[in-house]
C-alpha positions as CSV (number, residue, x, y, z in Angstrom):
1,X,10.8,-20.0,-3.1
2,X,8.8,-17.4,-1.2
3,X,5.5,-18.2,0.5
4,X,2.6,-16.2,1.8
5,X,2.1,-15.0,5.4
6,X,0.1,-17.8,7.0
7,X,1.2,-18.4,10.6
8,X,2.4,-16.5,13.7
9,X,5.9,-17.7,12.9
10,X,5.6,-16.0,9.5
11,X,4.6,-12.8,11.3
12,X,7.5,-13.1,13.8
13,X,10.0,-13.5,10.9
14,X,8.5,-10.5,9.1
15,X,8.6,-8.3,12.2
16,X,12.0,-9.4,13.4
17,X,13.6,-8.8,10.0
18,X,11.9,-5.5,9.6
19,X,13.0,-4.1,12.9
20,X,16.6,-5.4,12.4
21,X,16.7,-3.2,9.4
22,X,15.0,-0.3,11.1
23,X,17.4,-0.3,14.0
24,X,20.4,-0.1,11.6
25,X,18.8,2.7,9.5
26,X,20.4,6.1,10.0
27,X,17.1,8.0,9.8
28,X,14.8,5.7,11.7
29,X,17.1,3.8,14.1
30,X,17.9,6.6,16.5
31,X,14.2,7.6,16.8
32,X,13.1,4.1,17.6
33,X,16.0,3.3,19.9
34,X,15.4,6.6,21.8
35,X,11.7,5.7,22.4
36,X,12.0,2.0,22.9
37,X,15.4,1.9,24.6
38,X,15.9,-1.5,26.2
39,X,12.3,-2.6,25.8
40,X,12.7,-4.1,22.3
41,X,11.5,-7.6,23.3
42,X,8.2,-6.1,24.5
43,X,7.9,-3.9,21.4
44,X,8.5,-6.9,19.1
45,X,5.9,-9.0,21.0
46,X,3.4,-6.2,20.6
47,X,4.1,-6.0,16.9
48,X,3.6,-9.8,16.5
49,X,0.2,-9.4,18.2
50,X,-0.7,-6.4,16.1
51,X,0.1,-8.1,12.7
52,X,-1.4,-11.4,13.9
53,X,-4.7,-9.6,14.6
54,X,-4.6,-7.7,11.3
55,X,-3.4,-10.4,8.9
56,X,-4.5,-13.7,10.5
57,X,-7.7,-12.4,12.1
58,X,-6.6,-13.8,15.5
59,X,-7.6,-11.2,18.1
60,X,-4.4,-11.0,20.1
61,X,-3.7,-7.2,20.0
62,X,-5.4,-4.6,22.1
63,X,-4.3,-1.0,22.0
64,X,-4.2,2.2,20.1
65,X,-1.3,2.2,17.6
66,X,-1.3,5.9,17.0
67,X,-0.8,7.1,20.5
68,X,2.9,6.2,20.9
69,X,3.7,7.8,17.6
70,X,2.1,11.1,18.5
71,X,5.1,12.2,20.5
72,X,7.7,11.0,18.0
73,X,9.5,13.6,15.8
74,X,8.1,12.0,12.6
75,X,7.6,13.7,9.2
76,X,6.9,12.5,5.7
77,X,10.5,11.4,5.0
78,X,10.3,9.1,8.0
79,X,7.1,7.4,6.8
80,X,8.5,7.1,3.3
81,X,11.6,5.4,4.6
82,X,9.5,3.2,7.0
83,X,7.4,2.1,4.0
84,X,10.4,1.5,1.8
85,X,12.1,-0.7,4.4
86,X,8.8,-2.5,5.2
87,X,8.2,-3.3,1.5
88,X,11.8,-4.4,0.9
89,X,11.7,-6.7,4.0
90,X,8.3,-8.1,3.1
91,X,9.1,-8.8,-0.6
92,X,12.4,-10.5,0.4
93,X,10.6,-13.1,2.4
94,X,6.9,-13.3,1.2
95,X,4.6,-13.2,-1.7
96,X,0.9,-13.7,-1.9
97,X,-2.5,-12.4,-0.8
98,X,-1.5,-11.8,2.8
99,X,1.8,-10.3,1.9
100,X,0.0,-7.9,-0.4
101,X,-2.5,-7.1,2.3
102,X,0.4,-6.4,4.8
103,X,1.9,-3.8,2.4
104,X,-1.5,-2.2,1.6
105,X,-2.3,-1.9,5.3
106,X,1.2,-0.5,6.1
107,X,0.6,2.1,3.4
108,X,-2.8,3.0,4.8
109,X,-1.4,3.2,8.3
110,X,1.4,5.6,7.2
111,X,-1.1,7.8,5.4
112,X,-3.5,7.8,8.4
113,X,-0.7,8.5,10.9
114,X,0.6,11.5,8.8
115,X,-2.9,13.0,8.7
116,X,-3.4,12.4,12.4
117,X,0.0,13.9,13.3
118,X,-0.7,17.0,11.2
119,X,-4.0,17.4,13.0
120,X,-2.5,16.7,16.4
121,X,0.3,19.3,15.8
122,X,-2.2,21.9,14.7
123,X,-4.1,21.4,17.9
124,X,-1.0,21.6,20.0
125,X,0.3,24.6,18.0
126,X,3.7,22.9,17.3
127,X,5.4,22.4,13.9
128,X,7.2,19.3,15.3
129,X,6.5,17.5,18.5
């Protein structure tokens, strides 16, 4: 039986399972591995704090999530795949109010990041960074 996201351990499971899938994905894996390289433990720890802050209202994350993504060669298909993998991972393990909120927030982040990337690229004069 699935449960809702209630603890840091739940966040860690969600993040770990999601990035296991992302790293194996033929579209997203190479992009993430190229950027993160051998710093995966640091990245995962940052993602735990990010989702812990958002979903559990425990202020453990400080940073600007968009900045690292601004230099990545991301387009709409990347965000669609990211969301698909996130939703699949999430629904495999969780259900409930916080799980629904996690998906909603992921959708809003993808939407916002796409808008910001488009704006950033127009300012830089590049089609793709």
